[in-house]
Biopython code that builds the backbone (N, CA, C, O; Angstrom):
import numpy as np
from Bio.PDB.StructureBuilder import StructureBuilder

atoms = [
    (1, "MET", "N", (-5.054, 24.230, 8.014)),
    (1, "MET", "CA", (-4.454, 24.157, 6.890)),
    (1, "MET", "C", (-3.289, 23.364, 7.147)),
    (1, "MET", "O", (-2.685, 22.992, 6.141)),
    (2, "ILE", "N", (-2.886, 23.059, 8.134)),
    (2, "ILE", "CA", (-1.701, 22.234, 8.265)),
    (2, "ILE", "C", (-2.386, 20.746, 8.323)),
    (2, "ILE", "O", (-1.743, 19.761, 7.960)),
    (3, "TYR", "N", (-3.803, 20.641, 8.828)),
    (3, "TYR", "CA", (-4.373, 19.191, 8.778)),
    (3, "TYR", "C", (-4.392, 18.708, 7.426)),
    (3, "TYR", "O", (-4.146, 17.539, 7.132)),
    (4, "PHE", "N", (-4.760, 19.843, 6.392)),
    (4, "PHE", "CA", (-5.522, 19.504, 5.243)),
    (4, "PHE", "C", (-3.642, 18.630, 4.352)),
    (4, "PHE", "O", (-3.406, 17.639, 3.661)),
    (5, "ALA", "N", (-2.747, 19.843, 4.997)),
    (5, "ALA", "CA", (-1.562, 19.339, 4.087)),
    (5, "ALA", "C", (-0.814, 17.911, 4.651)),
    (5, "ALA", "O", (-0.168, 17.104, 3.982)),
    (6, "LEU", "N", (-1.098, 17.879, 5.998)),
    (6, "LEU", "CA", (-0.900, 16.272, 6.773)),
    (6, "LEU", "C", (-1.594, 15.126, 5.897)),
    (6, "LEU", "O", (-1.008, 14.175, 5.380)),
    (7, "LEU", "N", (-3.022, 15.423, 5.834)),
    (7, "LEU", "CA", (-3.752, 14.400, 4.952)),
    (7, "LEU", "C", (-3.716, 14.122, 4.012)),
    (7, "LEU", "O", (-4.271, 13.058, 3.741)),
    (8, "ALA", "N", (-3.024, 14.917, 2.874)),
    (8, "ALA", "CA", (-2.481, 14.933, 1.644)),
    (8, "ALA", "C", (-1.296, 13.911, 1.557)),
    (8, "ALA", "O", (-1.209, 12.944, 0.800)),
    (9, "ILE", "N", (-0.417, 14.337, 2.489)),
    (9, "ILE", "CA", (0.999, 13.510, 2.598)),
    (9, "ILE", "C", (0.602, 12.108, 3.062)),
    (9, "ILE", "O", (1.123, 11.086, 2.614)),
    (10, "ALA", "N", (-0.315, 12.133, 3.948)),
    (10, "ALA", "CA", (-0.824, 10.444, 4.278)),
    (10, "ALA", "C", (-1.103, 9.751, 3.180)),
    (10, "ALA", "O", (-0.446, 8.745, 2.913)),
    (11, "VAL", "N", (-2.111, 10.181, 2.386)),
    (11, "VAL", "CA", (-2.090, 9.726, 0.941)),
    (11, "VAL", "C", (-1.476, 9.302, 0.236)),
    (11, "VAL", "O", (-1.655, 8.174, -0.222)),
    (12, "ALA", "N", (-0.383, 10.205, -0.140)),
    (12, "ALA", "CA", (0.790, 9.865, -0.700)),
    (12, "ALA", "C", (1.726, 8.474, 0.281)),
    (12, "ALA", "O", (2.225, 7.553, -0.365)),
    (13, "LEU", "N", (1.800, 8.494, 1.199)),
    (13, "LEU", "CA", (2.609, 7.773, 1.964)),
    (13, "LEU", "C", (1.675, 6.482, 2.121)),
    (13, "LEU", "O", (2.106, 5.443, 2.623)),
    (14, "ILE", "N", (0.519, 6.607, 1.711)),
    (14, "ILE", "CA", (-0.059, 4.815, 1.837)),
    (14, "ILE", "C", (0.420, 4.248, 0.389)),
    (14, "ILE", "O", (0.706, 3.074, 0.155)),
    (15, "ALA", "N", (0.449, 5.489, -0.665)),
    (15, "ALA", "CA", (0.727, 4.746, -1.765)),
    (15, "ALA", "C", (2.365, 3.934, -1.773)),
    (15, "ALA", "O", (2.663, 3.078, -2.605)),
    (16, "ILE", "N", (3.163, 4.345, -0.832)),
    (16, "ILE", "CA", (4.525, 3.683, -0.552)),
    (16, "ILE", "C", (4.348, 2.253, -0.283)),
    (16, "ILE", "O", (4.989, 1.260, -0.625)),
    (17, "ALA", "N", (2.876, 2.501, 0.710)),
    (17, "ALA", "CA", (3.096, 1.029, 1.659)),
    (17, "ALA", "C", (2.289, -0.161, 0.562)),
    (17, "ALA", "O", (2.202, -1.361, 0.822)),
    (18, "ALA", "N", (1.755, 0.494, -0.674)),
    (18, "ALA", "CA", (1.363, -0.706, -1.737)),
    (18, "ALA", "C", (2.265, -0.981, -2.759)),
    (18, "ALA", "O", (2.095, -1.972, -3.469)),
    (19, "PHE", "N", (3.517, 0.025, -2.976)),
    (19, "PHE", "CA", (4.715, -0.327, -3.270)),
    (19, "PHE", "C", (5.429, -1.417, -2.418)),
    (19, "PHE", "O", (5.708, -2.492, -2.949)),
    (20, "GLY", "N", (5.672, -1.224, -1.375)),
    (20, "GLY", "CA", (6.296, -2.269, -0.382)),
    (20, "GLY", "C", (5.515, -3.866, -0.959)),
    (20, "GLY", "O", (5.971, -4.952, -1.315)),
    (21, "CYS", "N", (4.549, -3.462, -0.857)),
    (21, "CYS", "CA", (3.392, -4.561, -0.945)),
    (21, "CYS", "C", (4.151, -5.575, -1.976)),
    (21, "CYS", "O", (4.745, -6.638, -1.795)),
    (22, "GLY", "N", (3.887, -4.817, -3.092)),
    (22, "GLY", "CA", (4.604, -5.186, -4.269)),
    (22, "GLY", "C", (5.972, -6.117, -4.480)),
    (22, "GLY", "O", (6.177, -7.171, -5.081)),
    (23, "LEU", "N", (6.808, -5.216, -3.697)),
    (23, "LEU", "CA", (7.986, -5.860, -3.513)),
    (23, "LEU", "C", (7.948, -7.013, -3.026)),
    (23, "LEU", "O", (8.169, -8.065, -3.625)),
    (24, "GLY", "N", (7.587, -6.827, -1.614)),
    (24, "GLY", "CA", (7.421, -7.941, -0.730)),
    (24, "GLY", "C", (6.694, -9.462, -1.481)),
    (24, "GLY", "O", (7.248, -10.558, -1.404)),
    (25, "GLN", "N", (5.313, -9.207, -2.220)),
    (25, "GLN", "CA", (5.442, -10.316, -2.874)),
    (25, "GLN", "C", (6.249, -11.032, -4.243)),
    (25, "GLN", "O", (6.098, -12.145, -4.747)),
    (26, "GLY", "N", (7.260, -9.777, -4.646)),
    (26, "GLY", "CA", (7.753, -10.439, -5.629)),
    (26, "GLY", "C", (8.931, -11.269, -4.710)),
    (26, "GLY", "O", (9.137, -12.475, -4.843)),
    (27, "ILE", "N", (9.605, -10.458, -3.828)),
    (27, "ILE", "CA", (10.656, -11.684, -3.128)),
    (27, "ILE", "C", (10.466, -12.534, -2.256)),
    (27, "ILE", "O", (11.360, -13.041, -1.579)),
    (28, "ALA", "N", (9.070, -12.825, -2.162)),
    (28, "ALA", "CA", (8.345, -14.104, -1.563)),
    (28, "ALA", "C", (8.392, -14.982, -2.741)),
    (28, "ALA", "O", (9.157, -15.946, -2.696)),
    (29, "VAL", "N", (7.684, -14.780, -3.780)),
    (29, "VAL", "CA", (7.435, -15.410, -5.082)),
    (29, "VAL", "C", (8.814, -16.218, -5.352)),
    (29, "VAL", "O", (8.853, -17.448, -5.324)),
    (30, "TYR", "N", (9.965, -15.383, -5.623)),
    (30, "TYR", "CA", (10.952, -15.657, -5.941)),
    (30, "TYR", "C", (11.886, -16.827, -4.897)),
    (30, "TYR", "O", (12.524, -17.767, -5.370)),
    (31, "GLY", "N", (11.774, -16.474, -3.225)),
    (31, "GLY", "CA", (12.243, -17.119, -2.452)),
    (31, "GLY", "C", (11.233, -18.689, -3.050)),
    (31, "GLY", "O", (11.696, -19.751, -3.468)),
    (32, "ALA", "N", (10.367, -18.452, -2.948)),
    (32, "ALA", "CA", (9.211, -20.013, -3.195)),
    (32, "ALA", "C", (9.971, -20.646, -4.228)),
    (32, "ALA", "O", (10.642, -21.641, -3.956)),
    (33, "ALA", "N", (9.935, -20.156, -5.425)),
    (33, "ALA", "CA", (10.485, -20.506, -6.701)),
    (33, "ALA", "C", (12.055, -21.033, -6.582)),
    (33, "ALA", "O", (12.352, -22.166, -6.959)),
    (34, "ASN", "N", (12.789, -20.347, -6.165)),
    (34, "ASN", "CA", (14.267, -20.906, -5.996)),
    (34, "ASN", "C", (14.064, -22.115, -4.980)),
    (34, "ASN", "O", (14.362, -23.235, -5.393)),
    (35, "SER", "N", (13.533, -21.963, -3.555)),
    (35, "SER", "CA", (13.416, -23.471, -3.101)),
    (35, "SER", "C", (12.519, -24.339, -3.557)),
    (35, "SER", "O", (12.417, -25.326, -2.828)),
    (36, "MET", "N", (11.648, -24.338, -4.744)),
    (36, "MET", "CA", (11.189, -25.413, -5.429)),
    (36, "MET", "C", (12.140, -26.154, -6.286)),
    (36, "MET", "O", (12.177, -27.370, -6.472)),
    (37, "ALA", "N", (12.942, -25.188, -6.805)),
    (37, "ALA", "CA", (14.018, -25.731, -7.692)),
    (37, "ALA", "C", (14.984, -26.465, -6.885)),
    (37, "ALA", "O", (15.467, -27.544, -7.228)),
    (38, "ARG", "N", (15.269, -25.813, -5.740)),
    (38, "ARG", "CA", (16.056, -26.614, -5.353)),
    (38, "ARG", "C", (15.706, -28.096, -4.249)),
    (38, "ARG", "O", (16.664, -28.674, -3.735)),
    (39, "GLN", "N", (14.428, -28.526, -4.020)),
    (39, "GLN", "CA", (13.834, -29.146, -3.528)),
    (39, "GLN", "C", (12.644, -29.677, -4.129)),
    (39, "GLN", "O", (11.680, -29.772, -3.370)),
    (40, "PRO", "N", (12.492, -30.043, -5.313)),
    (40, "PRO", "CA", (11.379, -30.412, -5.844)),
    (40, "PRO", "C", (10.248, -31.156, -5.430)),
    (40, "PRO", "O", (9.123, -31.048, -5.918)),
    (41, "GLU", "N", (10.675, -32.113, -4.274)),
    (41, "GLU", "CA", (9.681, -32.820, -3.985)),
    (41, "GLU", "C", (8.936, -32.002, -2.768)),
    (41, "GLU", "O", (7.785, -32.404, -2.595)),
    (42, "MET", "N", (9.273, -31.123, -2.038)),
    (42, "MET", "CA", (8.543, -30.128, -1.304)),
    (42, "MET", "C", (7.659, -28.908, -2.135)),
    (42, "MET", "O", (7.038, -28.090, -1.456)),
    (43, "ALA", "N", (7.642, -28.858, -2.993)),
    (43, "ALA", "CA", (6.937, -28.282, -4.048)),
    (43, "ALA", "C", (5.638, -27.524, -3.325)),
    (43, "ALA", "O", (5.449, -26.339, -3.049)),
    (44, "GLY", "N", (4.670, -28.947, -3.103)),
    (44, "GLY", "CA", (3.525, -28.659, -2.752)),
    (44, "GLY", "C", (3.254, -27.769, -1.030)),
    (44, "GLY", "O", (2.355, -27.011, -0.665)),
    (45, "LYS", "N", (4.493, -28.305, -0.300)),
    (45, "LYS", "CA", (4.353, -27.815, 0.882)),
    (45, "LYS", "C", (4.462, -25.952, 0.741)),
    (45, "LYS", "O", (3.758, -25.050, 1.195)),
    (46, "ILE", "N", (5.716, -25.968, -0.122)),
    (46, "ILE", "CA", (6.161, -24.700, -0.193)),
    (46, "ILE", "C", (5.380, -23.646, -0.777)),
    (46, "ILE", "O", (5.434, -22.459, -0.457)),
    (47, "GLN", "N", (4.625, -24.181, -1.687)),
    (47, "GLN", "CA", (3.624, -23.152, -2.381)),
    (47, "GLN", "C", (2.416, -22.780, -1.758)),
    (47, "GLN", "O", (1.784, -21.768, -2.061)),
    (48, "LEU", "N", (1.965, -23.902, -0.555)),
    (48, "LEU", "CA", (1.011, -23.453, 0.403)),
    (48, "LEU", "C", (1.310, -22.497, 1.345)),
    (48, "LEU", "O", (0.579, -21.572, 1.699)),
    (49, "VAL", "N", (2.541, -22.789, 1.780)),
    (49, "VAL", "CA", (2.799, -21.315, 2.967)),
    (49, "VAL", "C", (3.419, -20.229, 2.077)),
    (49, "VAL", "O", (3.619, -19.176, 2.682)),
    (50, "MET", "N", (3.787, -20.239, 0.718)),
    (50, "MET", "CA", (3.896, -19.126, -0.174)),
    (50, "MET", "C", (2.446, -18.683, -0.260)),
    (50, "MET", "O", (2.461, -17.503, 0.089)),
    (51, "PHE", "N", (1.305, -19.010, -0.525)),
    (51, "PHE", "CA", (0.072, -18.896, -0.876)),
    (51, "PHE", "C", (-0.514, -18.128, 0.430)),
    (51, "PHE", "O", (-1.290, -17.174, 0.373)),
    (52, "VAL", "N", (-0.082, -18.625, 1.430)),
    (52, "VAL", "CA", (-0.693, -18.016, 3.041)),
    (52, "VAL", "C", (0.224, -16.601, 3.077)),
    (52, "VAL", "O", (-0.233, -15.514, 3.431)),
    (53, "GLY", "N", (1.167, -16.761, 2.779)),
    (53, "GLY", "CA", (1.925, -15.506, 2.897)),
    (53, "GLY", "C", (1.738, -14.631, 2.060)),
    (53, "GLY", "O", (2.018, -13.505, 2.473)),
    (54, "LEU", "N", (1.155, -14.720, 0.423)),
    (54, "LEU", "CA", (1.043, -13.650, 0.061)),
    (54, "LEU", "C", (-0.389, -13.148, 0.389)),
    (54, "LEU", "O", (-0.635, -11.988, 0.059)),
    (55, "ALA", "N", (-1.384, -13.881, 1.006)),
    (55, "ALA", "CA", (-2.665, -13.498, 1.089)),
    (55, "ALA", "C", (-2.313, -12.414, 2.426)),
    (55, "ALA", "O", (-2.841, -11.303, 2.400)),
    (56, "PHE", "N", (-1.795, -12.629, 3.087)),
    (56, "PHE", "CA", (-1.397, -11.487, 4.098)),
    (56, "PHE", "C", (-0.673, -10.277, 3.658)),
    (56, "PHE", "O", (-0.957, -9.110, 3.928)),
    (57, "ILE", "N", (0.251, -10.701, 2.980)),
    (57, "ILE", "CA", (0.767, -9.407, 2.203)),
    (57, "ILE", "C", (-0.811, -8.504, 0.844)),
    (57, "ILE", "O", (-1.031, -7.315, 0.612)),
    (58, "GLU", "N", (-1.352, -9.481, 0.430)),
    (58, "GLU", "CA", (-2.212, -8.595, 0.024)),
    (58, "GLU", "C", (-3.547, -8.133, 0.617)),
    (58, "GLU", "O", (-4.274, -7.307, 0.067)),
    (59, "SER", "N", (-3.857, -8.841, 1.992)),
    (59, "SER", "CA", (-4.413, -8.158, 2.662)),
    (59, "SER", "C", (-4.130, -6.557, 3.009)),
    (59, "SER", "O", (-4.960, -5.655, 2.892)),
    (60, "LEU", "N", (-2.558, -6.401, 3.532)),
    (60, "LEU", "CA", (-2.178, -5.187, 4.040)),
    (60, "LEU", "C", (-2.396, -4.263, 2.553)),
    (60, "LEU", "O", (-3.132, -3.316, 2.827)),
    (61, "THR", "N", (-2.066, -4.240, 1.341)),
    (61, "THR", "CA", (-2.857, -3.686, 0.410)),
    (61, "THR", "C", (-3.937, -3.133, 0.437)),
    (61, "THR", "O", (-4.212, -1.935, 0.495)),
    (62, "ILE", "N", (-4.815, -4.367, 0.377)),
    (62, "ILE", "CA", (-6.083, -3.933, 0.794)),
    (62, "ILE", "C", (-6.664, -2.877, 1.788)),
    (62, "ILE", "O", (-7.355, -1.871, 1.631)),
    (63, "TYR", "N", (-6.107, -3.506, 2.883)),
    (63, "TYR", "CA", (-6.089, -1.938, 3.977)),
    (63, "TYR", "C", (-5.486, -0.988, 3.711)),
    (63, "TYR", "O", (-6.004, 0.051, 4.120)),
    (64, "SER", "N", (-4.432, -0.871, 3.094)),
    (64, "SER", "CA", (-4.041, 0.484, 2.808)),
    (64, "SER", "C", (-4.776, 0.893, 1.833)),
    (64, "SER", "O", (-4.967, 2.104, 1.944)),
    (65, "LEU", "N", (-5.412, 0.327, 0.686)),
    (65, "LEU", "CA", (-6.094, 1.106, -0.322)),
    (65, "LEU", "C", (-7.360, 1.543, 0.144)),
    (65, "LEU", "O", (-7.873, 2.552, -0.340)),
    (66, "MET", "N", (-7.892, 0.910, 1.003)),
    (66, "MET", "CA", (-9.368, 1.373, 1.856)),
    (66, "MET", "C", (-9.051, 2.573, 2.883)),
    (66, "MET", "O", (-9.924, 3.323, 3.321)),
    (67, "MET", "N", (-7.484, 2.663, 3.255)),
    (67, "MET", "CA", (-7.203, 3.981, 4.307)),
    (67, "MET", "C", (-6.989, 4.925, 3.014)),
    (67, "MET", "O", (-7.584, 6.001, 3.064)),
    (68, "SER", "N", (-6.474, 4.749, 2.245)),
    (68, "SER", "CA", (-6.476, 5.783, 1.153)),
    (68, "SER", "C", (-7.408, 6.265, 0.725)),
    (68, "SER", "O", (-7.352, 7.467, 0.464)),
    (69, "PHE", "N", (-8.718, 5.477, 0.464)),
    (69, "PHE", "CA", (-10.301, 6.265, 0.283)),
    (69, "PHE", "C", (-10.882, 7.129, 1.424)),
    (69, "PHE", "O", (-11.505, 8.191, 1.446)),
    (70, "ILE", "N", (-10.442, 6.277, 2.352)),
    (70, "ILE", "CA", (-11.028, 7.086, 3.487)),
    (70, "ILE", "C", (-10.710, 8.614, 3.748)),
    (70, "ILE", "O", (-11.451, 9.583, 3.910)),
    (71, "LEU", "N", (-9.378, 8.478, 3.729)),
    (71, "LEU", "CA", (-8.089, 9.992, 3.788)),
    (71, "LEU", "C", (-8.645, 10.889, 2.824)),
    (71, "LEU", "O", (-9.038, 12.023, 3.099)),
    (72, "MET", "N", (-8.684, 10.126, 1.168)),
    (72, "MET", "CA", (-9.121, 11.065, 0.501)),
    (72, "MET", "C", (-10.551, 11.804, 0.403)),
    (72, "MET", "O", (-10.740, 12.909, -0.105)),
    (73, "GLY", "N", (-11.553, 10.937, 1.015)),
    (73, "GLY", "CA", (-12.791, 11.573, 1.240)),
    (73, "GLY", "C", (-12.448, 12.471, 2.183)),
    (73, "GLY", "O", (-12.813, 13.575, 1.779)),
    (74, "LYS", "N", (-11.885, 12.561, 3.327)),
    (74, "LYS", "CA", (-11.671, 13.731, 4.131)),
    (74, "LYS", "C", (-10.928, 15.349, 3.700)),
    (74, "LYS", "O", (-10.993, 16.358, 4.402)),
    (75, "LEU", "N", (-10.376, 15.250, 2.625)),
    (75, "LEU", "CA", (-9.544, 16.040, 1.680)),
    (75, "LEU", "C", (-10.939, 16.914, 1.386)),
    (75, "LEU", "O", (-12.055, 16.512, 1.058)),
    (76, "PRO", "N", (-10.327, 18.575, 1.688)),
    (76, "PRO", "CA", (-11.475, 19.311, 1.037)),
    (76, "PRO", "C", (-11.303, 19.419, -0.599)),
    (76, "PRO", "O", (-10.339, 18.973, -1.221)),
    (77, "LYS", "N", (-12.515, 20.152, -1.205)),
    (77, "LYS", "CA", (-12.271, 20.074, -2.918)),
    (77, "LYS", "C", (-10.984, 21.530, -2.936)),
    (77, "LYS", "O", (-10.640, 22.400, -2.137)),
    (78, "THR", "N", (-10.599, 21.106, -4.380)),
    (78, "THR", "CA", (-10.029, 22.083, -4.488)),
    (78, "THR", "C", (-10.131, 23.612, -4.591)),
    (78, "THR", "O", (-9.152, 24.360, -4.588)),
    (79, "GLU", "N", (-11.339, 23.980, -4.678)),
    (79, "GLU", "CA", (-11.560, 25.077, -4.843)),
    (79, "GLU", "C", (-11.826, 25.646, -3.405)),
    (79, "GLU", "O", (-11.536, 26.842, -3.375)),
    (80, "ALA", "N", (-12.223, 25.236, -2.368)),
    (80, "ALA", "CA", (-11.879, 25.250, -0.997)),
    (80, "ALA", "C", (-10.490, 25.291, -0.499)),
    (80, "ALA", "O", (-10.379, 25.679, 0.664)),
    (81, "VAL", "N", (-9.487, 24.998, -1.078)),
    (81, "VAL", "CA", (-8.007, 25.035, -0.543)),
    (81, "VAL", "C", (-7.635, 26.636, -1.434)),
    (81, "VAL", "O", (-7.311, 27.708, -0.923)),
    (82, "LEU", "N", (-7.787, 26.368, -2.615)),
    (82, "LEU", "CA", (-7.038, 27.856, -3.231)),
    (82, "LEU", "C", (-7.997, 28.882, -2.303)),
    (82, "LEU", "O", (-7.280, 29.697, -1.722)),
    (83, "GLU", "N", (-9.489, 29.066, -1.997)),
    (83, "GLU", "CA", (-9.585, 30.236, -1.288)),
    (83, "GLU", "C", (-9.200, 30.174, -0.273)),
    (83, "GLU", "O", (-9.507, 31.249, 0.242)),
    (84, "LEU", "N", (-8.472, 29.342, 0.723)),
    (84, "LEU", "CA", (-8.162, 29.388, 1.633)),
    (84, "LEU", "C", (-6.531, 29.978, 1.422)),
    (84, "LEU", "O", (-6.096, 30.881, 2.136)),
    (85, "ILE", "N", (-6.004, 29.560, 0.725)),
    (85, "ILE", "CA", (-4.968, 30.339, 0.073)),
    (85, "ILE", "C", (-4.658, 31.675, -0.216)),
    (85, "ILE", "O", (-3.717, 32.450, -0.044)),
    (86, "GLN", "N", (-5.776, 31.675, -0.716)),
    (86, "GLN", "CA", (-5.971, 33.558, -1.218)),
    (86, "GLN", "C", (-6.360, 34.147, -0.248)),
    (86, "GLN", "O", (-6.088, 35.334, -0.426)),
    (87, "HIS", "N", (-7.076, 33.940, 1.132)),
    (87, "HIS", "CA", (-7.261, 34.321, 2.198)),
    (87, "HIS", "C", (-5.837, 34.689, 3.156)),
    (87, "HIS", "O", (-5.579, 35.691, 3.823)),
    (88, "ALA", "N", (-5.015, 33.371, 2.904)),
    (88, "ALA", "CA", (-3.834, 33.614, 3.879)),
    (88, "ALA", "C", (-2.983, 34.580, 3.076)),
    (88, "ALA", "O", (-2.213, 35.278, 3.736)),
    (89, "VAL", "N", (-2.996, 34.731, 1.771)),
    (89, "VAL", "CA", (-1.844, 35.841, 1.402)),
    (89, "VAL", "C", (-2.175, 37.152, 1.769)),
    (89, "VAL", "O", (-1.277, 37.938, 2.072)),
    (90, "LYS", "N", (-3.513, 37.531, 1.779)),
    (90, "LYS", "CA", (-3.624, 39.116, 2.024)),
    (90, "LYS", "C", (-3.335, 39.340, 3.245)),
    (90, "LYS", "O", (-3.349, 40.491, 3.682)),
]
sb = StructureBuilder()
sb.init_structure("model")
sb.init_model(0)
sb.init_chain("A")
sb.init_seg("    ")
for serial, (resi, resn, name, xyz) in enumerate(atoms, 1):
    if name == "N":
        sb.init_residue(resn, " ", resi, " ")
    sb.init_atom(name, np.array(xyz, "f"), 0.0, 1.0, " ", f" {name:<3s}", serial, name[0])
structure = sb.get_structure()
């Protein structure tokens, strides 16, 4: 029973990773736009570095989505959990 509860918590925590990826992407784009405004002649190089960084951040988002699907597949059906709870209460 504890195993299934920990799996459910893990799936919820992976959603926090996706939220963190969104924040990281926003901060990266903000920093790139800010530096391009200060030095317009370096805009091409800054964009290249920003896109590489965004690709790494996005890969983390895809991995966390994949892990959440894998963990959700290991969770039991709702009826099975309710039956376990009913047997534990008796």
